[in-house]
C-alpha positions in Angstrom: 82.3 135.7 118.3 83.2 138.1 116.5 85.2 139.5 112.7 88.6 138.0 111.6 91.3 138.0 108.7 94.0 136.7 108.3 96.3 137.0 104.6 98.4 134.4 103.0 101.1 134.5 101.0 102.2 133.0 98.9 105.5 132.2 96.3 106.5 130.8 93.4 110.1 129.8 92.5 111.7 128.4 89.6 114.8 126.6 89.9 115.7 127.8 93.4 114.7 131.8 92.8 111.8 133.3 93.1 109.5 134.9 90.4 107.2 136.1 92.3 104.3 135.8 94.9 100.7 136.6 95.7 98.4 137.7 98.8 95.2 136.1 99.7 92.8 137.3 102.1 90.2 134.8 103.9 87.2 136.6 106.6 85.9 134.1 109.2 83.1 134.9 111.2 82.2 133.4 114.5 79.0 133.7 115.6 77.4 132.7 119.3 74.9 129.0 118.9 73.7 126.9 120.6 73.8 124.4 117.7 75.3 120.8 117.8 77.3 119.0 114.8 75.6 115.9 114.0 76.7 112.2 114.5 77.9 110.0 112.6 77.5 106.4 112.8 79.6 103.4 110.8 80.1 100.0 112.1 84.0 100.0 111.8 87.0 102.6 111.8 89.3 100.4 109.5 88.0 97.0 107.6 90.1 94.7 104.8 88.2 92.7 102.4 89.4 89.8 99.8 88.9 90.7 96.3 85.7 89.3 94.6 83.7 89.6 97.9 80.9 92.4 98.5 80.9 94.5 101.2 78.4 96.5 103.0 77.2 98.6 105.6 75.2 101.4 106.7 75.6 104.6 107.4 73.5 106.8 110.3 73.7 110.2 110.9 71.5 112.5 113.9 70.9 115.2 114.8 71.6 115.6 118.9 68.7 114.5 120.3 68.0 117.9 121.8 67.4 119.1 117.8 65.5 116.2 116.9 63.5 118.5 114.6 66.4 119.5 112.7 67.3 117.7 109.2 70.4 116.1 107.9 72.4 115.6 104.5 75.0 112.6 104.0 76.8 112.6 101.9 80.2 110.2 100.8 83.2 110.5 98.6 86.3 108.8 98.7 88.5 106.3 96.4 86.4 103.7 96.1 83.9 106.0 94.1 86.4 106.6 91.7 87.7 103.7 90.5 87.4 102.5 86.9 86.1 99.3 87.4 83.4 98.1 89.5 83.1 101.8 91.6 81.0 102.2 95.1 77.8 103.0 95.4 76.3 105.3 98.6 72.4 104.8 98.4 69.8 106.7 98.4 71.8 108.6 95.7 70.2 112.1 97.4 72.2 115.0 98.1 69.5 117.1 100.1 68.4 117.7 103.5 66.3 115.1 105.1 64.2 114.1 108.4 66.6 112.8 110.9 68.2 110.3 111.5 69.1 109.2 107.3 70.4 105.9 106.6 71.9 105.3 103.3 74.1 102.3 102.0 77.7 101.2 101.6 78.3 98.5 98.9 81.4 97.7 97.1 81.1 95.0 95.1 85.3 94.9 94.9 86.7 94.2 91.9 90.5 92.2 91.5 91.8 95.8 90.2 91.1 97.2 93.2 93.6 95.3 94.5 96.1 97.6 96.6 99.1 97.6 99.4 97.3 101.0 100.5 94.2 101.6 102.2 91.0 103.7 100.2 90.1 106.1 102.9 85.3 107.0 102.3 84.7 109.7 104.1 81.2 109.9 105.3 79.7 113.7 105.3 76.9 114.9 107.7 75.1 118.5 107.7 72.7 119.7 109.8 70.5 122.7 108.2 70.4 124.5 111.2 72.2 127.8 109.6 69.1 127.7 107.1 68.2 125.7 104.4 72.0 125.2 102.9 74.4 125.4 105.3 75.0 124.2 109.1 77.4 122.6 111.7 79.5 119.0 109.8 80.8 116.2 110.9 83.4 113.7 108.7 83.9 110.5 109.8 86.2 108.2 107.8 86.3 104.5 107.4 89.4 102.6 105.9 89.3 99.9 103.1 92.2 97.5 102.3 91.9 95.1 99.4 93.6 91.6 99.6 94.2 89.4 96.8 92.7 86.1 96.9 94.7 83.4 98.0 95.5 80.4 95.8 93.7 77.4 96.7 94.2 73.7 96.5 97.4 73.4 96.8 99.0 69.8 96.1 102.5 68.6 96.3 103.7 65.1 94.9 107.1 63.7 95.9 109.5 62.2 93.4 113.0 60.4 93.7 114.3 63.9 93.3 111.8 66.7 92.6 108.8 68.1 94.3 105.6 68.8 91.6 103.3 71.2 93.7 100.5 72.3 91.6 97.3 74.5 92.8 93.6 75.5 91.5 93.4 76.5 87.8 91.3 78.9 87.3 92.6 81.5 90.0 89.7 83.3 91.3 91.3 87.0 90.3 93.2 85.6 87.4 91.2 87.7 84.4 92.3 91.5 85.2 92.3 94.2 83.0 95.9 95.7 81.9 97.7 92.4 82.4 97.2 93.3 86.6 98.1 89.7 87.7 101.0 88.8 87.1 101.1 85.4 87.5 102.1 83.4 91.2 105.3 82.7 93.1 105.8 79.7 95.4 107.5 80.4 99.0 109.3 77.2 100.5 110.5 76.1 104.5 111.8 73.0 106.3 109.4 72.3 108.8 106.0 72.7 109.3 105.2 76.0 111.1 102.4 77.6 113.0 101.3 80.3 110.5 98.5 82.4 111.2 96.7 83.9 107.7 95.4 87.7 108.5 93.3 89.1 105.9 95.0 92.7 106.2 98.6 91.1 106.2 98.8 89.6 102.6 102.1 88.1 102.0 104.7 85.6 103.5 107.2 87.7 104.6 109.1 87.3 108.1 106.8 84.1 108.1 110.1 82.1 108.2 108.9 80.9 103.7 111.8 81.6 101.4 110.2 83.0 98.1 111.9 80.2 95.7 112.5 82.7 92.4 111.2 86.5 91.4 109.6 86.1 88.3 106.5 85.4 88.9 105.4 81.9 86.6 102.0 80.9 85.6 103.1 77.5 84.1 100.2 74.6 84.0 99.4 71.1 82.9 96.5 68.3 83.8 93.9 71.8 83.8 96.1 72.9 86.9 99.0 75.8 87.4 102.3 73.2 88.2 105.9 74.2 89.7 108.9 71.6 90.1 110.9 71.9 92.5 114.3 70.2 91.9 116.1 72.1 94.7 115.8 69.3 97.6 117.1 66.6 99.3 115.7 63.4 100.7 114.9 63.3 103.9 113.9 66.5 104.5 110.2 67.7 104.8 109.3 70.4 102.6 106.4 72.9 103.2 105.2 75.3 100.6 102.8 77.9 99.8 101.6 80.1 97.2 100.9 83.7 96.5 99.3 85.5 93.2 101.1 89.0 92.6 99.9 92.1 90.9 101.2 95.2 89.4 100.7 98.0 87.9 102.5 98.2 84.0 103.8 101.1 82.7 102.3 102.1 78.9 105.2 100.1 77.4 104.5 97.4 78.9 107.9 96.7 79.5 107.8 97.9 83.5 105.9 97.2 85.9 105.4 99.0 89.4 103.0 99.3 92.9 103.9 95.4 92.5 101.1 93.4 95.6 101.3 90.1 96.9 97.9 87.9 97.5 97.3 86.5 100.8 99.2 83.0 101.2 97.7 79.7 100.1 97.3 77.3 102.8 100.1 74.7 103.2 100.7 71.7 102.3 103.6 69.6 103.2 105.9 66.5 101.9 108.4 64.3 103.1 111.2 62.6 100.1 
């Protein structure tokens, strides 16, 4: 316990040369107390969800049993609340101290625009009123959420004399996105089947033994289905195909894409010429 003071020196540089500095001080008061921080309970620390689905779970905040007369405040912040399209909710939407325990519901109807290679983070904060009506000890609990693109569905392959016609379901679940975030599809192929297990947290096909047949995503259609004709084939061989949906952000001019993201892979379809 005691009173402490620290000084923080901040230097400003321009082109490698110091042009100024400033000192700020911080006072820290350490007091003896018998209070214990609240406990935050969540069903998982990390979860992956397919865009178009709903992620919903309860968050529970309690004071330790010996302090069951304390009040608790439970709040949340993070990326899912800040997205432009379809932000998450945390209800009841209150920021007051409430009787222990406090239970609130996180709910996110996950939009396709939220598909990302990076995890979103949600921080749940529980604060007790051990020091009065406005403050107390606090506990933070972070949940990481990864949003992945749904796999293309109903992949079919029809062998011809010197080619294979591959088609899949139209419309695709996430083809209607703002700012052309959905870019199209890529087709992946391998010779012979493989024991590939799709993992919801690991989209794409890198390292699976499949080879991407082209780099620029396509959206060709015929008879109400997306199609691709593979002409680089040989008789007597067995070819297996999977489809990926491709997403990317676009520069304001629309000329360049960046931050590409691949969906979960479709089921495999194999044919023999």
